[in-house]
C-alpha positions in Angstrom: 1.7 -13.3 21.8 -1.5 -14.9 23.2 -4.6 -13.0 22.3 -5.8 -12.9 25.9 -2.6 -11.4 27.0 -2.7 -8.8 24.2 -6.3 -8.0 25.1 -5.4 -7.5 28.7 -2.4 -5.2 27.8 -4.7 -3.2 25.5 -7.3 -3.0 28.3 -4.7 -1.6 30.7 -3.5 0.9 28.1 -7.1 2.0 27.5 -7.7 2.5 31.2 -4.5 4.5 31.6 -5.5 6.8 28.7 -9.0 7.1 30.1 -7.6 8.2 33.4 -5.5 10.8 31.6 -8.5 12.2 29.8 -10.5 12.4 33.0 -7.7 14.2 34.8 -7.5 16.7 32.0 -11.2 17.4 32.2 -10.9 17.9 36.0 -8.0 20.3 35.4 -10.0 22.4 33.0 -13.0 22.7 35.3 -10.8 23.5 38.3 -9.0 26.2 36.3 -12.3 27.8 35.3 -13.9 27.5 38.7 -10.8 29.2 40.2 -10.8 31.9 37.6 -14.6 32.5 38.1 -14.0 32.8 41.9 -11.1 35.2 41.4 -13.1 37.4 39.1 -16.2 37.5 41.2 -14.3 38.3 44.4 -12.5 41.2 42.6 -9.0 39.7 43.1 -8.0 41.3 39.8 -7.7 44.9 39.0 -9.3 45.2 35.6 -6.6 46.9 33.6 -5.4 46.0 30.1 -2.2 44.3 31.4 -4.0 41.8 33.7 -6.9 41.1 31.3 -4.4 40.2 28.5 -2.5 38.0 30.9 -5.7 36.2 32.0 -6.7 35.7 28.3 -3.2 34.5 27.3 -3.0 32.0 30.1 -6.5 30.8 29.4 -5.8 30.3 25.7 -2.6 28.4 26.6 -4.4 26.1 29.0 -7.3 25.6 26.7 -5.2 24.9 23.6 -2.9 22.5 25.5 -5.6 20.6 27.1 -7.7 20.4 23.9 -4.7 19.1 22.0 -4.0 16.5 24.7 -7.7 15.4 24.7 -7.7 15.0 20.9 -4.5 12.9 21.0 -5.9 10.7 23.8 -9.2 10.3 22.1 -7.5 9.1 18.9 -5.4 6.6 21.0 -8.5 5.3 22.7 -10.2 4.8 19.3 -7.2 2.9 18.0 -7.2 0.7 21.1 -10.9 -0.1 20.8 -10.4 -1.1 17.2 -7.5 -3.3 18.1 -9.5 -5.0 20.8 -12.4 -5.6 18.5 -10.1 -7.1 15.8 -8.7 -9.7 18.3 -10.3 -13.1 18.1 -10.5 -14.6 21.5 
């Protein structure tokens, strides 16, 4: 395969993964802004059941998004290394 074609394909892959990571960051901020608004407007009754539910959902969302961000970051690093190794 031609190096220019390979570089263009890698650039497209890099941009796709970069969009994924940006979307994940937006999802995280949107979740916490919504949670903050819900807590400050007293939409939750602060009993043990609801607090544990909020904490559980928050841990699930944070762990999933953090794992996805780490995977995407490693993919981005590999793509950058491949692009730099190409001789155009």
